N, C-alpha and C positions, 0 to 999 in steps of 0.2 A: 504493500500500500504506500510505502514511502516513495517508491519510484513513480507510482501513478499520481500522487499528489504533486510531484514536481513537473508534470506535463501540462503545459499551457493549452487551453482549449483551442481547437482549430478555428482560426479566424480568417481574415482576408488576405494576409500576406505571410503566414508562417507555416505553409504546407510542408516545405522541405524539412524544416526543423521538427515539426510535429511527426512526420513520417519516420524520421531518423530515430526519434525517441521511442515511438511505438515499436519499431523493429528491434531496438535494443532491449526493451523490457520483455518482449515476447521471447527473444533469444535467451536472456538470462533465466527465464521461467521454463525454457524448453517447450514453448507453446507456439513457435513459428512454423510448425509443420505444414499447416494448411496454406500459409502464404508462400511457401517455397515449392510445394508439390501439389499436383492436381489430385482430386479425390480418387481413391482406389476403385478399380473396376472389378466386379465379381467375376470369378473364373468361369469358363465355359467348358463343358465336357468335350473331350477329344474323341469320344466314341466309347464303345463297350470295353475296350481294353485300357481305358484311362484309369490306371490304378492309383494315381497320386491326386486325384480330384479332391478327395476328402482332406488331404494335407494342405492343398492349395486353398481350399475353402476356409479351413481353420486359420491359415495365415492371413487371408483376406479379411476375415471377421476381426482379427486382432488389429490389423492395420487400419481398418475402417473405424474401429472404436477410438484408436489414438488420433486419427485425423479429425474425426467429428468433435472430440473433446478439445483439441487444439483450436478448431474453428470457432467453437462456442466461446472460448476464452478470448480469442482475438476479436470477435465481433463485440463482445461485452466491453472490452477495453477501448475499442474505437468509438463505440457509442457513448461511453462515459466522458470521452475527451473531445467530442464534437460540439461546437456551439449549437444550441437548439434552433437558432434561426437558419443555420446551414443545414441542419439535419432534416428539416422539412422539405428541402429541395431535392433530397436524395430518395432512393427507393425505400419504401416503408419496410419491406421484408426482402433484403438482398439474398441471393442464393447462398453466398458464402463470404468470408472475410476478404478473399482476394478480389472478388467482384466488386465489393464495396470500396476497396482501396483504389481499384481502377476507375470506378465511377467518380470518386473524389478527385483523383488526379486529372481526369478529363476536364473537370471544372476549373482547377487551379493551374493547369499547365498552360504556360504562356505560348506565344507564337514562336516557333522555332527560328524563323527569320530574324525576329527582334532579338531573341536571346543570342543568336550567332553574331549579330551586328554589335551588340553590347560587349560580348566577350572579346571579339576581334579588336574593338576599339580600346578596351582595357589592355589587351596584350601588346598592341602597338605603342601605347603611351606609357606603359609601366616602366618607370625608371627607378633604379635602386637609390634609396635616399639615406642609407646608412643605418636605418633602424633594423633591429634584429641582426641577421647575418645574410651574406650573399647566397649561402646555400638555400635558405628558406625562400629567398626571392626567386631563385631559378626554379625551384621545385613548384612554387606557386604558378609560374608561367607554364610549366609542364602540365599542371593540372588544368589550366585553361585550354591548352592544346588538346588534351584528352576530351574535354567537354565539347570542343568544337568538332572533333571527330564524331562524337555521338550525335551531333546536330547536322551531319553530312556536310561539314565544312572542314575537310582535312588540311593539316599543315605539317609538312615533313620536318624531320629533325634538323636538316641543314638550314632551312629558312628560319626555324626557331632559334637555332644557335647563333646565326648571324645577327638576328634582331636583338638577342640578349647582349651580345658583344657590343653592338652599337649603342645600347642604352646604359652601359656601365659608365659611371662618372669619370671625370678626367684624371682622378688619382690612379685609375687603372690604365692610363695611357701607355706606359711602358709594357704592361702585360699585353695589351692589344697589339702593339707593334711587334712583339715577339711572336704572337700567334699568326699575324699576317705574313711574317717573314718565314714561318715554318711551312714545310711541305706536308707535314703530317696532318691528317684529317681527324678531328675529334668527334666523339659522340657526346650525348647529353651527360652521361655519367662521368666521362673524363672532364667535361667542362665544369661540372659541379666540383669535382675534386681539385682541379687546377685553380679555380676562382677562390675556393676556400683557403688554399695554401697562400695565394697572393694576398688575400685579406688579412690573414694572420701576420704576414710579413709587414704589411702596411700599418697594422695596429701596433706592432712592436716598435716600429720606427716613430709613430705619431700616436701617443695615447689619446689625443683629441680627434681621432679619425672620424667618428660618427658626426661630430659637429662640423667638421670640414666638409664632409659629403653633403650634409643637410644644407649647409650654406651655399654650396654649389647648385643645389636643386632650386634655390630661390633666385638665382641670377636671372636678370631679365624680367623679373616679376614686378610686384608693386615696389616702387622706389619712393623714398622719402623726398619730399620737396621742401628744402629749407627756405624759410622766410625770415631773413635777417632783420628786415625792417618792421616785422610784426610787433606791435606794442605788447609789452608784458602785462599780465594781470597783476592787480594789487593797487595799493594806494600810492598815488604819485607824491613825491616830496613837495613841500610848500615852496613856491617860487615867489620871491619878494618882488614887488614892482621896482622898476628902475627909477633911480632918483631923478634922472634927466628926462623922464617921460611925463609930459604935462597932463596926459589923459589918465595916468594912473591915480593921481590924487583925487580925481572926480569919483572914483569908485570906493574911496575910503569913507567910513562912517564912524563917527565918535559916539560911543555908547554913554557918554557923560552929558554932553550938551545936545545930542541928536542932530548935529550939523555934519554935512559932508565936507570932504576935502582934507580931513586929518583924523588920526586915531586918538584914543583917550590918553595915551601916554604923552602925546604932543599937544593936548588940549590946554590952552591957557587957563580956562576956568577950572580944569581938574588940578593943575599945578597950584593955582591960588587956593583951592580947597585943601590941598595937601599942606600948604603953608599954614593955613588957619588951624589945621589939626595938629600941627607940630611935626609933620613928616616932610623934612626938607630934601631927603635923599630918596631917589627911586632906584630900587634894585630889581633887576629882571633876571630870572633864572631861565636859561635857554638851553634847549636840547639841540646841539649843533646838527644832528641828523636831519632836521627839518629845514635847514638853511634859511632860517627866519631873518628878516631884515629889521635892523634896529639902527637908529641914528647914532652918530659918534658921541653924542652927549650922554649916552647911557653906559652903564658898567655891566660886564659879563662875568659870571662866576662859573668856572668849570669844576663840577663836582665829580671828577674822575678819581684815579688812584691818589692824586695830589690835588691841592687846591690852588687854582690860578685865578687871579683877578686882573681884568684888563678892561680898557675902554676903547680898544681897537681890535677889529676883526683880523 
């Protein structure tokens, strides 16, 4: 039951995965007999001198019982793992488990031409990117070649070998030169062995081999476009108005007398008010990072590691 609970219900796009799991479960249970073999046929008498008819009949009955039990288990397992909405489109009472599997496959099997085109496109564009190992990469291409043969789109070993060699990254350039210069013809097994040896040599010379190959795979792709004049985000530093700019004083506003043209620190009324209060000195604490503007008549105190007092910037 643990295996059965791990099988996802047959839906719209998981037929291959579902079929593989069903077959594995029936195999481990030794109940895939009806999916592999046709139903046994009852023996026919070969005449009056058929002395082994009884033995053949007994063997048939035993084989029939085994086949029927296997078929019932397979049908029950398949029905339990089929989505009810799909189950309604199938035969209500199929003859056996194999017929039900063929019926399901006929619904979910895609167009052979479309599948062949997709596999061929993947095979032509598949380039080794440094992930995993080159042996797995080549064996994956061989698997695609075998699937194409099943779809009546054969590809011979020589064409596959040349295509794999063309799509190897530039770090294998010396390896490809040696192959082209050699008169010896390789098969797929030899190619896998030689490429694996070359990859081990390259990895020993460059521990960052995978990153190098992956970086080569992105050449010519999306490139960054630098924008040196693009303004940076964040708060801009305060820019003090120029002293010789006559229009700058018009934007100033005194918060003491509410008149334009000067700030409170330069306001005569504010200074007179300070004198009446007994505050004859005006001290301004300034954070230099804001580049604030102050007239030369004021004093600056730098509260850093040491104390500096000055009246000049």
